[in-house]
N, C-alpha and C positions, 0 to 999 in steps of 0.2 A: 319854699315853705310847703309843708305837707297839708293835706286837706283837713286833717283833724287836730292840727296844732292847737294847743291850749284847751282841748276838750278833756274831760275827766270821765272814765268809763268804769263800770262795775260788770264783771263777767262772773256769774254764779257758776260753780262747777268748772272753774277755769284751770284746774290742775291736770286734766286729762282730756284726750280725744278732741272732739269738736270745740270745747271750751278753750283748750290750749291754742288751737288754731285761730279762734276768734280773738283771744287776748293778744297773741303775737301780731295779727293783722292790724288790730287797732292801734297797737304800739308802733308798728311799722309806718302806719298812716299818721302818727304824731300824737296820739292820745296818750295820757297817763292812765295806767290801768291798774285797778284793784281786781284781784281774782280771789275767789273763795274755794275752799276745799273742806271736805268732811273727814277723809281718812288718808289723804295722800300728801302729808306735809312735806316730804322730801321731793315729790314730783312738783308740787306748787313752788317750792323753793327754786327748783330747776328751771321752771318756766320764768320766774321772776328774774333769776340770774341771766337767763338768756336774753330777756327783754333789755335788762340794764347793760349787758354786755354789748348791745347794739346802740347804746346811747339813750334808751328809753327809760321811763319811770314806771316801776311796778310796786305794788303793795300787796302782800299776801295776808288773807284773813281766814281764820278758822271759823267755819260756820256750817252747821248742819241745817239745811233749808227745810227739812221735815218738821222743824220746831219753829213756829212762826215768830216768837219773841227773838230767837237767835237770828233768824233771817233779817228781822227789822234792825237788830243791832249791827249787822253786816253793812246795811245801808248807812246807818249813822257813823260807823267807823270810816267808811269810805269818804263821807262828807267831812269828817273830822280830819282825815289825813290828806285828802286831795282838795279840800276847801269847798267843793260842790260836786254835783253829780249831773252829767249832761247826757250820758248814754248808759242804758241798762240792758244787759243781755242776760235774760233768765234761762240759763242753760242747765242749771243743776237738775238732777233727775235721780230717781231710784230705779235701778234695774235689777230684777230678779232673774238671773241667768239660768241657763239650763236648756235641754232640748225643747223645741217648740212643741212637740206632741205631749209633753209633760206640763205645759203651761196652762194655768187655770184662767178662766174668763176674768175673774176678779183681779188678776195680776196685770191685765191690760188696761192702761189708763186711757182717758180721753184727751186728746190734744186739740186745743182750739187756739187759733190765732186771731186776735182782734185788736182794734185800736184802743189805747188807753182811754178810759172815760174821763170826763171833766171832774167828777166826784168819784172816790173810791166806793166800789159796791160792797155790800155785806158779803163776807166770806172770800173776798179778794186775797190773793197771795200777799204775804206781809211785804214783800219787795214792791209790789205795785201800789199798795196803800201808802207806803213811805214815799214813793216816787211821785205820787199825785197830790198828797196833802201839802198844803201851803206851809212854808217855813217863815217864821217871823222876820219881816223886813226883806224877804227875798222873793215874793210872789210864789210861784210853784217852782218845783225843782226842774220841771222840763221846760220852763219858760223863765229863765233867770232874769 
């Protein structure tokens, strides 16, 4: 038995790069994986097909995580399709490419890693608010 058998995961931005690697690893370790994409439908389908081709379960969800209601719906779609959510990997990002010397300071985002709070804070990303908020009859999503 694999260490994540029976677990349900959502990988935002799972159609490319690090998100793809994380989605494939979670699936290889036994988790069912939902992955989101904003513009790479074909790549997301390829990732899902590769996961399913190895006996895994994959769900593809179109979601632009720059739009909080859309991001929240991605969490709900994951729960609807996979029955619950055990693992959340917030990988989706916005990248403004180009030469480093042409990058503006405002294009550089702040990255913070912190533990999920017991209660969602004001202004928290939509995925975090959905993940922490209690669901009727199920406790919290991270403590089913």
